[in-house]
TORPA-4810 file (N, C-alpha, C, O; in nm, 3 decimals):
<nodes>
NODE_1_9.363_10.281_9.912_9.337_10.388_10.009_9.384_10.521_9.949_9.496_10.531_9.899_M
NODE_2_9.300_10.622_9.955_9.333_10.750_9.896_9.436_10.825_9.980_9.458_10.793_10.097_S
NODE_3_9.497_10.926_9.919_9.596_11.007_9.990_9.534_11.079_10.108_9.597_11.095_10.213_T
NODE_4_9.409_11.123_10.092_9.340_11.193_10.201_9.317_11.101_10.319_9.335_11.141_10.434_K
NODE_5_9.277_10.977_10.291_9.254_10.881_10.399_9.383_10.846_10.471_9.386_10.833_10.593_Q
NODE_6_9.492_10.830_10.394_9.621_10.801_10.454_9.666_10.917_10.543_9.719_10.896_10.652_K
NODE_7_9.644_11.040_10.496_9.682_11.157_10.574_9.604_11.164_10.704_9.658_11.203_10.808_S
NODE_8_9.474_11.127_10.698_9.390_11.129_10.817_9.439_11.026_10.919_9.441_11.054_11.039_L
NODE_9_9.477_10.909_10.872_9.527_10.804_10.961_9.656_10.849_11.028_9.672_10.832_11.149_I
NODE_10_9.748_10.906_10.950_9.874_10.951_11.008_9.853_11.068_11.104_9.927_11.083_11.201_Y
NODE_11_9.751_11.151_11.076_9.720_11.261_11.168_9.678_11.205_11.304_9.726_11.251_11.408_F
NODE_12_9.589_11.106_11.303_9.545_11.044_11.428_9.661_10.978_11.500_9.669_10.982_11.623_F
NODE_13_9.752_10.918_11.425_9.867_10.854_11.488_9.958_10.956_11.555_10.009_10.933_11.664_R
NODE_14_9.977_11.070_11.489_10.061_11.174_11.547_9.998_11.229_11.675_10.066_11.250_11.775_I
NODE_15_9.865_11.252_11.670_9.794_11.305_11.788_9.806_11.207_11.904_9.837_11.248_12.017_I
NODE_16_9.782_11.080_11.879_9.790_10.982_11.987_9.933_10.965_12.036_9.955_10.937_12.154_T
NODE_17_10.030_10.982_11.948_10.169_10.974_11.990_10.203_11.089_12.085_10.273_11.069_12.184_F
NODE_18_10.154_11.208_12.055_10.174_11.323_12.144_10.109_11.297_12.279_10.165_11.329_12.384_I
NODE_19_9.989_11.238_12.276_9.919_11.206_12.401_10.001_11.112_12.487_10.014_11.132_12.608_I
NODE_20_10.056_11.009_12.425_10.131_10.912_12.505_10.258_10.973_12.561_10.303_10.934_12.668_I
NODE_21_10.317_11.068_12.491_10.435_11.135_12.544_10.400_11.212_12.671_10.475_11.212_12.769_L
NODE_22_10.285_11.278_12.667_10.241_11.351_12.786_10.207_11.256_12.900_10.243_11.279_13.015_L
NODE_23_10.137_11.148_12.866_10.100_11.052_12.969_10.223_10.986_13.031_10.217_10.939_13.144_L
NODE_24_10.331_10.983_12.958_10.451_10.915_13.006_10.519_10.990_13.119_10.611_10.937_13.181_S
NODE_25_10.476_11.112_13.147_10.531_11.184_13.262_10.467_11.138_13.393_10.499_11.189_13.501_F
NODE_26_10.377_11.038_13.381_10.314_10.981_13.500_10.422_10.933_13.597_10.505_10.850_13.561_D
NODE_27_10.420_10.986_13.720_10.522_10.950_13.818_10.500_10.811_13.875_10.591_10.753_13.934_L
NODE_28_10.380_10.759_13.856_10.347_10.630_13.917_10.384_10.513_13.827_10.419_10.406_13.876_Y
NODE_29_10.376_10.533_13.699_10.413_10.429_13.603_10.486_10.494_13.487_10.426_10.568_13.410_A
NODE_30_10.616_10.469_13.475_10.699_10.538_13.377_10.694_10.477_13.239_10.624_10.378_13.215_G
NODE_31_10.768_10.538_13.151_10.770_10.496_13.011_10.816_10.352_12.998_10.752_10.273_12.928_I
NODE_32_10.925_10.318_13.064_10.982_10.184_13.045_10.888_10.075_13.098_10.879_9.968_13.039_W
NODE_33_10.820_10.103_13.207_10.727_10.004_13.262_10.616_9.972_13.163_10.579_9.856_13.147_E
NODE_34_10.563_10.075_13.097_10.458_10.054_12.998_10.515_9.990_12.871_10.454_9.898_12.815_D
NODE_35_10.629_10.037_12.827_10.689_9.989_12.703_10.723_9.840_12.713_10.707_9.765_12.616_F
NODE_36_10.769_9.798_12.829_10.811_9.659_12.848_10.704_9.573_12.911_10.731_9.460_12.950_S
NODE_37_10.582_9.624_12.923_10.474_9.554_12.992_10.448_9.412_12.939_10.420_9.323_13.019_A
NODE_38_10.456_9.387_12.807_10.425_9.252_12.758_10.512_9.141_12.816_10.471_9.025_12.817_P
NODE_39_10.632_9.173_12.864_10.719_9.068_12.918_10.704_9.055_13.070_10.775_8.974_13.132_V
NODE_40_10.615_9.131_13.130_10.599_9.130_13.275_10.485_9.041_13.323_10.478_9.010_13.442_H
NODE_41_10.395_9.000_13.234_10.276_8.926_13.276_10.268_8.792_13.202_10.302_8.782_13.084_Y
NODE_42_10.222_8.691_13.274_10.218_8.556_13.218_10.132_8.549_13.092_10.170_8.487_12.994_D
NODE_43_10.014_8.613_13.096_9.923_8.605_12.981_9.983_8.667_12.856_9.974_8.608_12.748_D
NODE_44_10.044_8.785_12.869_10.103_8.850_12.752_10.230_8.778_12.707_10.262_8.778_12.589_S
NODE_45_10.303_8.717_12.801_10.421_8.639_12.765_10.382_8.518_12.680_10.451_8.484_12.584_Q
NODE_46_10.270_8.454_12.715_10.221_8.340_12.637_10.182_8.383_12.496_10.210_8.314_12.398_K
NODE_47_10.117_8.500_12.487_10.079_8.553_12.355_10.204_8.578_12.271_10.207_8.543_12.153_V
NODE_48_10.305_8.639_12.331_10.430_8.667_12.259_10.497_8.538_12.212_10.541_8.529_12.098_L
NODE_49_10.504_8.440_12.300_10.571_8.314_12.267_10.498_8.239_12.157_10.559_8.196_12.059_L
NODE_50_10.367_8.223_12.173_10.290_8.149_12.073_10.284_8.225_11.941_10.302_8.166_11.834_I
NODE_51_10.260_8.357_11.949_10.249_8.437_11.828_10.379_8.445_11.751_10.381_8.434_11.629_G
NODE_52_10.490_8.465_11.823_10.621_8.474_11.758_10.658_8.340_11.695_10.714_8.337_11.585_A
NODE_53_10.629_8.231_11.763_10.659_8.097_11.710_10.578_8.069_11.585_10.632_8.020_11.486_S
NODE_54_10.449_8.100_11.589_10.364_8.078_11.473_10.406_8.164_11.354_10.404_8.120_11.239_A
NODE_55_10.445_8.289_11.384_10.493_8.377_11.277_10.620_8.324_11.215_10.635_8.324_11.093_T
NODE_56_10.713_8.279_11.298_10.840_8.225_11.247_10.817_8.101_11.161_10.878_8.088_11.055_L
NODE_57_10.730_8.012_11.205_10.701_7.892_11.127_10.640_7.930_10.991_10.674_7.871_10.889_I
NODE_58_10.551_8.029_10.993_10.489_8.073_10.868_10.592_8.133_10.773_10.586_8.110_10.652_T
NODE_59_10.688_8.210_10.828_10.793_8.269_10.745_10.879_8.161_10.681_10.920_8.174_10.565_V
NODE_60_10.906_8.054_10.755_10.989_7.945_10.703_10.925_7.879_10.581_10.994_7.825_10.495_L
NODE_61_10.791_7.883_10.577_10.719_7.822_10.464_10.662_7.929_10.372_10.565_7.905_10.299_F
NODE_62_10.723_8.048_10.375_10.671_8.160_10.296_10.666_8.129_10.147_10.568_8.162_10.080_K
NODE_63_10.771_8.067_10.095_10.779_8.044_9.950_10.696_7.924_9.904_10.688_7.898_9.784_N
NODE_64_10.636_7.854_9.994_10.552_7.739_9.956_10.409_7.762_10.001_10.324_7.809_9.925_T
NODE_65_10.383_7.729_10.127_10.246_7.735_10.179_10.189_7.877_10.174_10.077_7.896_10.126_F
NODE_66_10.264_7.975_10.223_10.206_8.109_10.239_10.177_8.176_10.105_10.070_8.233_10.085_E
NODE_67_10.272_8.168_10.013_10.248_8.231_9.883_10.137_8.162_9.806_10.060_8.227_9.736_K
NODE_68_10.128_8.029_9.819_10.018_7.957_9.754_9.884_8.002_9.812_9.788_8.024_9.738_K
NODE_69_9.878_8.015_9.945_9.756_8.060_10.008_9.719_8.201_9.962_9.602_8.230_9.938_M
NODE_70_9.820_8.288_9.951_9.796_8.425_9.907_9.745_8.428_9.763_9.653_8.503_9.731_Q
NODE_71_9.805_8.346_9.677_9.762_8.340_9.537_9.621_8.285_9.525_9.541_8.335_9.446_N
NODE_72_9.591_8.181_9.603_9.456_8.124_9.600_9.353_8.227_9.646_9.243_8.236_9.591_D
NODE_73_9.390_8.304_9.747_9.299_8.405_9.799_9.271_8.512_9.694_9.158_8.559_9.681_L
NODE_74_9.373_8.549_9.618_9.355_8.650_9.515_9.273_8.597_9.398_9.201_8.673_9.333_Q
NODE_75_9.283_8.468_9.371_9.205_8.409_9.263_9.058_8.393_9.302_8.968_8.418_9.221_E
NODE_76_9.035_8.350_9.426_8.897_8.325_9.469_8.822_8.455_9.499_8.706_8.471_9.461_D
NODE_77_8.889_8.547_9.568_8.829_8.677_9.605_8.689_8.658_9.661_8.592_8.701_9.598_R
NODE_78_8.675_8.594_9.778_8.542_8.566_9.833_8.460_8.690_9.866_8.337_8.684_9.867_P
NODE_79_8.528_8.803_9.894_8.458_8.928_9.925_8.472_9.025_9.809_8.576_9.030_9.743_F
NODE_80_8.367_9.103_9.784_8.382_9.213_9.689_8.454_9.327_9.761_8.462_9.327_9.884_C
NODE_81_8.506_9.423_9.686_8.589_9.529_9.744_8.514_9.610_9.849_8.574_9.658_9.945_C
NODE_82_8.382_9.627_9.831_8.305_9.709_9.925_8.295_9.644_10.063_8.284_9.714_10.163_H
NODE_83_8.300_9.511_10.068_8.290_9.442_10.196_8.420_9.450_10.276_8.420_9.430_10.398_L
NODE_84_8.529_9.479_10.210_8.657_9.490_10.280_8.696_9.635_10.309_8.795_9.660_10.377_T
NODE_85_8.620_9.730_10.258_8.651_9.872_10.281_8.659_9.909_10.429_8.753_9.977_10.469_D
NODE_86_8.562_9.867_10.512_8.572_9.904_10.654_8.700_9.854_10.720_8.762_9.927_10.797_P
NODE_87_8.740_9.730_10.690_8.860_9.674_10.749_8.986_9.743_10.704_9.083_9.752_10.779_G
NODE_88_8.987_9.792_10.582_9.106_9.857_10.527_9.114_10.005_10.559_9.224_10.062_10.560_N
NODE_89_9.000_10.068_10.585_8.999_10.214_10.596_8.964_10.269_10.734_9.012_10.377_10.771_K
NODE_90_8.881_10.199_10.809_8.827_10.262_10.930_8.851_10.186_11.060_8.874_10.248_11.164_Y
NODE_91_8.845_10.055_11.057_8.842_9.977_11.181_8.978_9.957_11.245_8.988_9.896_11.351_L
NODE_92_9.085_10.007_11.183_9.217_9.986_11.240_9.249_10.085_11.351_9.337_10.057_11.433_Q
NODE_93_9.180_10.200_11.358_9.214_10.299_11.460_9.092_10.369_11.519_9.096_10.412_11.634_I
NODE_94_8.983_10.381_11.443_8.867_10.455_11.492_8.805_10.392_11.616_8.767_10.467_11.707_L
NODE_95_8.792_10.259_11.627_8.738_10.203_11.752_8.822_10.240_11.873_8.768_10.267_11.980_P
NODE_96_8.955_10.242_11.857_9.044_10.280_11.967_9.017_10.424_12.011_9.011_10.454_12.130_N
NODE_97_9.000_10.512_11.913_8.978_10.653_11.942_8.842_10.675_12.010_8.833_10.747_12.109_I
NODE_98_8.738_10.612_11.955_8.603_10.629_12.013_8.597_10.572_12.154_8.532_10.630_12.241_F
NODE_99_8.664_10.461_12.177_8.667_10.401_12.311_8.732_10.498_12.409_8.679_10.521_12.518_Y
NODE_100_8.845_10.554_12.371_8.917_10.647_12.458_8.835_10.772_12.486_8.825_10.815_12.601_T
NODE_101_8.778_10.831_12.383_8.698_10.952_12.399_8.574_10.924_12.484_8.538_11.003_12.571_I
NODE_102_8.508_10.811_12.458_8.387_10.778_12.531_8.411_10.764_12.681_8.337_10.821_12.761_G
NODE_103_8.513_10.691_12.718_8.542_10.674_12.860_8.603_10.801_12.920_8.588_10.827_13.039_F
NODE_104_8.672_10.879_12.836_8.724_11.006_12.884_8.612_11.102_12.923_8.620_11.169_13.026_G
NODE_105_8.509_11.108_12.841_8.396_11.194_12.873_8.316_11.141_12.991_8.263_11.220_13.070_F
NODE_106_8.308_11.010_13.005_8.240_10.954_13.121_8.312_10.994_13.249_8.249_11.023_13.350_D
NODE_107_8.444_10.995_13.244_8.520_11.040_13.361_8.495_11.187_13.390_8.478_11.227_13.505_F
NODE_108_8.492_11.268_13.284_8.473_11.412_13.302_8.337_11.443_13.363_8.327_11.523_13.456_Y
NODE_109_8.232_11.380_13.311_8.096_11.412_13.357_8.059_11.342_13.487_7.983_11.396_13.567_F
NODE_110_8.112_11.222_13.509_8.069_11.141_13.623_8.180_11.116_13.725_8.157_11.047_13.825_N
NODE_111_8.298_11.170_13.700_8.413_11.150_13.790_8.440_11.003_13.816_8.474_10.962_13.927_S
NODE_112_8.423_10.923_13.711_8.443_10.779_13.721_8.591_10.745_13.699_8.640_10.752_13.587_N
NODE_113_8.661_10.710_13.806_8.804_10.682_13.797_8.832_10.558_13.710_8.937_10.550_13.645_E
NODE_114_8.739_10.465_13.709_8.756_10.346_13.627_8.756_10.383_13.478_8.831_10.325_13.399_E
NODE_115_8.673_10.479_13.442_8.669_10.524_13.303_8.798_10.595_13.265_8.847_10.578_13.153_S
NODE_116_8.854_10.673_13.356_8.981_10.739_13.329_9.091_10.635_13.307_9.173_10.649_13.217_K
NODE_117_9.093_10.533_13.391_9.193_10.427_13.378_9.183_10.359_13.243_9.284_10.331_13.179_R
NODE_118_9.060_10.332_13.200_9.041_10.264_13.072_9.078_10.353_12.954_9.136_10.306_12.857_R
NODE_119_9.046_10.481_12.963_9.081_10.573_12.854_9.232_10.583_12.838_9.283_10.579_12.727_A
NODE_120_9.303_10.596_12.949_9.449_10.605_12.944_9.509_10.472_12.899_9.604_10.470_12.820_I
NODE_121_9.453_10.361_12.949_9.505_10.230_12.913_9.493_10.200_12.765_9.586_10.148_12.705_G
NODE_122_9.378_10.232_12.706_9.358_10.209_12.562_9.453_10.294_12.480_9.509_10.247_12.380_M
NODE_123_9.472_10.418_12.522_9.565_10.506_12.451_9.706_10.448_12.451_9.772_10.444_12.347_T
NODE_124_9.750_10.404_12.567_9.885_10.349_12.577_9.899_10.220_12.496_9.998_10.202_12.426_K
NODE_125_9.800_10.132_12.506_9.806_10.005_12.433_9.816_10.029_12.283_9.892_9.962_12.213_A
NODE_126_9.739_10.125_12.233_9.739_10.155_12.090_9.872_10.215_12.046_9.928_10.174_11.944_T
NODE_127_9.922_10.310_12.121_10.041_10.380_12.078_10.167_10.296_12.092_10.249_10.293_12.000_I
NODE_128_10.183_10.229_12.203_10.305_10.149_12.221_10.311_10.035_12.119_10.417_10.008_12.064_Y
NODE_129_10.199_9.968_12.095_10.200_9.860_11.996_10.224_9.915_11.856_10.295_9.854_11.776_S
NODE_130_10.167_10.031_11.826_10.186_10.092_11.695_10.331_10.137_11.678_10.387_10.128_11.568_D
NODE_131_10.391_10.186_11.786_10.531_10.230_11.780_10.623_10.113_11.750_10.713_10.125_11.667_L
NODE_132_10.602_9.999_11.817_10.682_9.880_11.791_10.666_9.835_11.646_10.764_9.798_11.580_I
NODE_133_10.543_9.837_11.597_10.516_9.796_11.460_10.588_9.887_11.359_10.645_9.838_11.261_T
NODE_134_10.584_10.017_11.383_10.650_10.110_11.291_10.801_10.089_11.290_10.865_10.098_11.185_E
NODE_135_10.859_10.060_11.406_11.003_10.034_11.413_11.037_9.907_11.334_11.134_9.906_11.258_I
NODE_136_10.957_9.802_11.352_10.982_9.677_11.282_10.961_9.693_11.131_11.035_9.636_11.051_L
NODE_137_10.861_9.771_11.093_10.838_9.794_10.950_10.961_9.851_10.881_11.003_9.804_10.775_K
NODE_138_11.019_9.952_10.944_11.133_10.020_10.882_11.261_9.940_10.896_11.354_9.958_10.817_R
NODE_139_11.267_9.854_10.994_11.384_9.769_11.010_11.383_9.655_10.909_11.485_9.625_10.846_S
NODE_140_11.267_9.590_10.893_11.256_9.478_10.799_11.244_9.525_10.655_11.303_9.466_10.564_A
NODE_141_11.168_9.634_10.633_11.147_9.691_10.500_11.110_9.582_10.399_11.165_9.576_10.289_N
NODE_142_11.017_9.498_10.437_10.976_9.386_10.352_10.874_9.430_10.249_10.791_9.517_10.276_E
NODE_143_10.881_9.369_10.129_10.787_9.403_10.023_10.651_9.342_10.050_10.639_9.231_10.101_K
NODE_144_10.549_9.417_10.013_10.412_9.368_10.023_10.383_9.274_9.905_10.452_9.280_9.803_R
NODE_145_10.281_9.190_9.917_10.247_9.105_9.803_10.203_9.183_9.680_10.213_9.133_9.568_P
NODE_146_10.155_9.307_9.699_10.116_9.389_9.584_10.231_9.474_9.530_10.212_9.555_9.440_N
NODE_147_10.352_9.454_9.586_10.469_9.523_9.536_10.511_9.644_9.617_10.619_9.698_9.594_G
NODE_148_10.427_9.688_9.711_10.463_9.802_9.794_10.568_9.766_9.899_10.620_9.655_9.900_G
NODE_149_10.597_9.861_9.986_10.697_9.839_10.089_10.639_9.839_10.229_10.518_9.857_10.247_G
NODE_150_10.727_9.818_10.328_10.691_9.822_10.470_10.576_9.727_10.502_10.475_9.767_10.560_L
NODE_151_10.592_9.602_10.463_10.485_9.505_10.480_10.479_9.444_10.619_10.370_9.421_10.672_S
NODE_152_10.595_9.419_10.679_10.600_9.344_10.806_10.629_9.437_10.923_10.728_9.511_10.920_F
NODE_153_10.544_9.434_11.029_10.415_9.364_11.044_10.301_9.452_10.990_10.324_9.562_10.942_P
NODE_154_10.178_9.401_10.998_10.061_9.477_10.955_10.020_9.577_11.062_9.982_9.538_11.173_S
NODE_155_10.027_9.706_11.029_9.988_9.810_11.125_9.839_9.810_11.153_9.798_9.832_11.267_G
NODE_156_9.758_9.786_11.049_9.613_9.780_11.070_9.578_9.671_11.172_9.498_9.692_11.263_H
NODE_157_9.640_9.554_11.154_9.610_9.441_11.242_9.658_9.468_11.384_9.592_9.430_11.480_T
NODE_158_9.774_9.533_11.396_9.827_9.567_11.528_9.727_9.651_11.607_9.693_9.618_11.720_T
NODE_159_9.682_9.761_11.547_9.589_9.851_11.615_9.457_9.782_11.647_9.401_9.802_11.755_S
NODE_160_9.407_9.700_11.553_9.279_9.632_11.573_9.288_9.533_11.688_9.195_9.524_11.768_A
NODE_161_9.398_9.458_11.698_9.411_9.360_11.806_9.449_9.425_11.938_9.421_9.369_12.044_F
NODE_162_9.513_9.541_11.935_9.537_9.615_12.060_9.402_9.656_12.119_9.381_9.645_12.240_A
NODE_163_9.312_9.702_12.033_9.177_9.738_12.077_9.104_9.616_12.130_9.050_9.619_12.241_F
NODE_164_9.101_9.508_12.051_9.023_9.390_12.088_9.070_9.328_12.218_8.989_9.292_12.303_A
NODE_165_9.202_9.315_12.234_9.255_9.249_12.353_9.235_9.335_12.478_9.210_9.282_12.586_S
NODE_166_9.246_9.467_12.464_9.221_9.555_12.578_9.074_9.548_12.618_9.042_9.538_12.736_F
NODE_167_8.985_9.552_12.520_8.842_9.542_12.547_8.808_9.409_12.613_8.733_9.405_12.710_V
NODE_168_8.865_9.300_12.560_8.837_9.168_12.615_8.889_9.154_12.758_8.833_9.080_12.838_A
NODE_169_8.997_9.225_12.790_9.054_9.221_12.925_8.973_9.305_13.023_8.979_9.281_13.144_S
NODE_170_8.899_9.402_12.972_8.827_9.496_13.058_8.678_9.467_13.070_8.615_9.511_13.166_E
NODE_171_8.622_9.393_12.975_8.477_9.377_12.967_8.439_9.229_12.957_8.526_9.145_12.933_H
NODE_172_8.312_9.197_12.975_8.265_9.058_12.968_8.291_8.996_12.830_8.317_9.066_12.732_P
NODE_173_8.284_8.863_12.827_8.316_8.787_12.706_8.226_8.824_12.588_8.271_8.821_12.473_W
NODE_174_8.099_8.860_12.616_8.007_8.890_12.507_8.040_9.026_12.441_7.982_9.060_12.338_Y
NODE_175_8.131_9.100_12.499_8.183_9.221_12.435_8.320_9.191_12.374_8.353_9.240_12.266_I
NODE_176_8.399_9.112_12.445_8.534_9.079_12.398_8.534_8.997_12.271_8.615_9.021_12.182_G
NODE_177_8.445_8.898_12.261_8.444_8.812_12.143_8.412_8.890_12.015_8.483_8.873_11.916_I
NODE_178_8.308_8.976_12.012_8.286_9.058_11.891_8.406_9.148_11.857_8.434_9.173_11.740_P
NODE_179_8.476_9.196_11.961_8.593_9.280_11.935_8.702_9.199_11.865_8.766_9.249_11.772_A
NODE_180_8.722_9.076_11.908_8.820_8.990_11.842_8.777_8.951_11.700_8.861_8.940_11.611_Y
NODE_181_8.648_8.931_11.681_8.596_8.902_11.546_8.625_9.020_11.453_8.668_9.001_11.339_V
NODE_182_8.601_9.141_11.503_8.628_9.261_11.424_8.776_9.271_11.388_8.811_9.302_11.274_M
NODE_183_8.864_9.244_11.486_9.008_9.252_11.462_9.052_9.146_11.360_9.136_9.174_11.275_A
NODE_184_8.995_9.026_11.370_9.028_8.920_11.274_8.981_8.958_11.134_9.048_8.928_11.034_S
NODE_185_8.867_9.025_11.127_8.816_9.073_10.999_8.912_9.174_10.936_8.934_9.173_10.815_Y
NODE_186_8.968_9.262_11.019_9.066_9.360_10.968_9.187_9.287_10.909_9.232_9.319_10.799_V
NODE_187_9.240_9.189_10.983_9.354_9.114_10.934_9.324_9.042_10.804_9.407_9.041_10.713_G
NODE_188_9.205_8.981_10.794_9.167_8.911_10.672_9.156_9.007_10.555_9.197_8.975_10.444_F
NODE_189_9.099_9.126_10.580_9.085_9.226_10.473_9.221_9.266_10.417_9.235_9.287_10.297_C
NODE_190_9.321_9.276_10.504_9.455_9.315_10.459_9.515_9.209_10.368_9.586_9.242_10.273_R
NODE_191_9.486_9.083_10.396_9.533_8.975_10.309_9.447_8.965_10.183_9.499_8.946_10.073_M
NODE_192_9.317_8.977_10.200_9.224_8.964_10.090_9.253_9.066_9.980_9.246_9.033_9.862_H
NODE_193_9.286_9.188_10.019_9.312_9.294_9.922_9.460_9.303_9.885_9.504_9.402_9.827_D
NODE_194_9.536_9.199_9.919_9.676_9.183_9.875_9.771_9.287_9.932_9.870_9.322_9.869_N
NODE_195_9.740_9.337_10.053_9.828_9.434_10.118_9.932_9.366_10.207_10.040_9.421_10.230_H
NODE_196_9.899_9.246_10.258_9.987_9.179_10.352_9.983_9.028_10.333_9.885_8.971_10.284_H
NODE_197_10.094_8.964_10.374_10.100_8.819_10.383_10.046_8.774_10.519_10.022_8.856_10.608_Y
NODE_198_10.029_8.643_10.533_9.978_8.588_10.657_10.071_8.620_10.774_10.024_8.654_10.882_L
NODE_199_10.203_8.608_10.755_10.295_8.632_10.867_10.296_8.779_10.910_10.325_8.809_11.026_H
NODE_200_10.264_8.871_10.818_10.251_9.013_10.855_10.135_9.032_10.952_10.146_9.102_11.053_D
NODE_201_10.023_8.968_10.919_9.903_8.978_11.000_9.923_8.910_11.136_9.880_8.962_11.239_V
NODE_202_9.987_8.794_11.134_10.010_8.721_11.259_10.100_8.801_11.353_10.076_8.805_11.474_M
NODE_203_10.203_8.862_11.298_10.294_8.943_11.381_10.222_9.065_11.436_10.239_9.099_11.553_A
NODE_204_10.141_9.131_11.354_10.066_9.246_11.400_9.969_9.209_11.512_9.955_9.282_11.610_G
NODE_205_9.900_9.095_11.495_9.807_9.049_11.598_9.880_9.018_11.728_9.829_9.047_11.837_A
NODE_206_9.998_8.959_11.717_10.077_8.925_11.836_10.118_9.050_11.913_10.105_9.055_12.035_T
NODE_207_10.167_9.149_11.842_10.209_9.275_11.906_10.091_9.345_11.971_10.098_9.387_12.086_I
NODE_208_9.981_9.357_11.895_9.864_9.426_11.948_9.806_9.357_12.070_9.773_9.423_12.169_G
NODE_209_9.794_9.224_12.065_9.737_9.150_12.178_9.826_9.158_12.301_9.777_9.175_12.413_M
NODE_210_9.956_9.147_12.282_10.047_9.149_12.397_10.040_9.282_12.471_10.047_9.285_12.593_S
NODE_211_10.026_9.392_12.396_10.016_9.523_12.461_9.876_9.548_12.517_9.863_9.607_12.624_Y
NODE_212_9.774_9.503_12.448_9.638_9.523_12.499_9.618_9.451_12.632_9.562_9.508_12.726_G
NODE_213_9.663_9.327_12.639_9.648_9.248_12.761_9.734_9.303_12.874_9.687_9.323_12.986_I
NODE_214_9.862_9.328_12.844_9.956_9.368_12.949_9.928_9.508_13.003_9.944_9.532_13.122_S
NODE_215_9.888_9.600_12.916_9.862_9.736_12.964_9.728_9.746_13.035_9.708_9.837_13.116_L
NODE_216_9.636_9.656_13.007_9.516_9.648_13.088_9.553_9.603_13.230_9.507_9.661_13.328_S
NODE_217_9.636_9.500_13.240_9.682_9.453_13.371_9.766_9.559_13.440_9.756_9.578_13.561_L
NODE_218_9.849_9.627_13.363_9.935_9.731_13.419_9.853_9.845_13.479_9.885_9.896_13.586_N
NODE_219_9.748_9.883_13.408_9.665_9.994_13.457_9.589_9.955_13.583_9.564_10.038_13.670_S
NODE_220_9.552_9.826_13.594_9.482_9.780_13.714_9.576_9.775_13.834_9.534_9.796_13.947_K
NODE_221_9.703_9.746_13.808_9.802_9.744_13.916_9.840_9.885_13.960_9.886_9.906_14.072_N
NODE_222_9.820_9.982_13.870_9.849_10.123_13.901_9.718_10.200_13.889_9.701_10.280_13.797_N
NODE_223_9.627_10.176_13.981_9.491_10.227_13.966_9.479_10.377_13.987_9.378_10.436_13.949_E
NODE_224_9.580_10.439_14.045_9.570_10.583_14.071_9.685_10.658_14.004_9.772_10.711_14.073_N
NODE_225_9.685_10.664_13.871_9.791_10.736_13.803_9.792_10.882_13.844_9.687_10.942_13.869_P
NODE_226_9.912_10.938_13.850_9.924_11.075_13.898_9.918_11.178_13.786_9.932_11.298_13.810_K
NODE_227_9.898_11.130_13.666_9.882_11.225_13.557_9.765_11.183_13.471_9.730_11.065_13.465_S
NODE_228_9.704_11.280_13.403_9.592_11.250_13.315_9.581_11.357_13.208_9.608_11.475_13.232_A
NODE_229_9.542_11.314_13.089_9.522_11.405_12.978_9.385_11.377_12.920_9.358_11.265_12.877_L
NODE_230_9.298_11.477_12.917_9.162_11.456_12.871_9.114_11.572_12.783_9.150_11.688_12.804_L
NODE_231_9.032_11.535_12.685_8.963_11.635_12.603_8.827_11.656_12.665_8.748_11.562_12.675_L
NODE_232_8.797_11.780_12.707_8.673_11.804_12.780_8.607_11.935_12.737_8.675_12.025_12.688_S
NODE_233_8.474_11.945_12.757_8.404_12.069_12.718_8.444_12.186_12.808_8.474_12.168_12.926_P
NODE_234_8.444_12.303_12.751_8.468_12.424_12.829_8.336_12.470_12.890_8.233_12.406_12.869_T
NODE_235_8.339_12.578_12.962_8.217_12.629_13.026_8.110_12.657_12.922_8.136_12.711_12.814_E
NODE_236_7.988_12.619_12.958_7.870_12.640_12.875_7.879_12.568_12.741_7.804_12.598_12.649_E
NODE_237_7.973_12.468_12.730_7.983_12.383_12.613_8.006_12.461_12.483_7.956_12.423_12.377_F
NODE_238_8.080_12.570_12.494_8.107_12.652_12.374_8.235_12.611_12.304_8.273_12.672_12.204_R
NODE_239_8.301_12.511_12.354_8.425_12.466_12.291_8.481_12.348_12.365_8.419_12.296_12.458_G
NODE_240_8.600_12.305_12.324_8.668_12.193_12.388_8.805_12.238_12.438_8.868_12.326_12.379_L
NODE_241_8.847_12.177_12.545_8.978_12.210_12.601_9.056_12.082_12.626_8.999_11.980_12.666_A
NODE_242_9.185_12.088_12.602_9.273_11.976_12.629_9.335_12.000_12.766_9.410_12.096_12.785_L
NODE_243_9.304_11.913_12.862_9.345_11.932_12.999_9.447_11.824_13.040_9.427_11.705_13.016_R
NODE_244_9.558_11.870_13.101_9.658_11.775_13.150_9.687_11.808_13.296_9.715_11.923_13.331_Y
NODE_245_9.679_11.705_13.381_9.705_11.727_13.523_9.816_11.636_13.571_9.828_11.523_13.525_S
NODE_246_9.897_11.684_13.663_10.008_11.607_13.718_10.013_11.631_13.868_10.027_11.745_13.913_L
NODE_247_10.002_11.521_13.946_10.004_11.530_14.091_10.144_11.500_14.143_10.210_11.406_14.099_K
NODE_248_10.188_11.581_14.237_10.320_11.561_14.297_10.305_11.507_14.440_10.404_11.483_14.508_F
</nodes>
């Protein structure tokens, strides 16, 4: 990944982080409620338990099964580099952004409260899961299989599964299943190109899914948030304005 692409990804992360800080002033659902959402719902608790257990088991066999699998994958290289480019460069955050913007504009033009709820929910799911991943990365400071640092967990996989699980929770199965396929493809690309081990990807998927599922449920339980932040056209469509509203 080039320096320009990395800078673009970090720019989007900073922007979404600022958005979540503003959204956190919501009087109806506070920061802690959203941050701790994965432990409040049965479905997300199951994801955390199963995902954490599977990750731990994989770590225990890291020096045998996992490294052998990683080496075999590097020798076989079933995909050429061009087939893994989307998973490594674009699909980890752009679907989240387009989903949020799309439903945000639907709310602006059609006053659809359901679209506003989904736009805010996707933003929160992406940012909170990404925040947890970044904290764990710097705490573990594990080496990547290619020799780099900050391997555990996989940030690309976290964002991709936050998107997929939120979409699957909000939309019919024929939309949710392709979203999960896309997220799995991102995780595979990270291993295929020697950026992450299997346990990095599994941990990222666990974090992303737990937040996607729980924050979808959280947003449905708090259907009338008292704050909103939206990017919307100005008069006569001559520009864009960032609008934030807070109801007392």
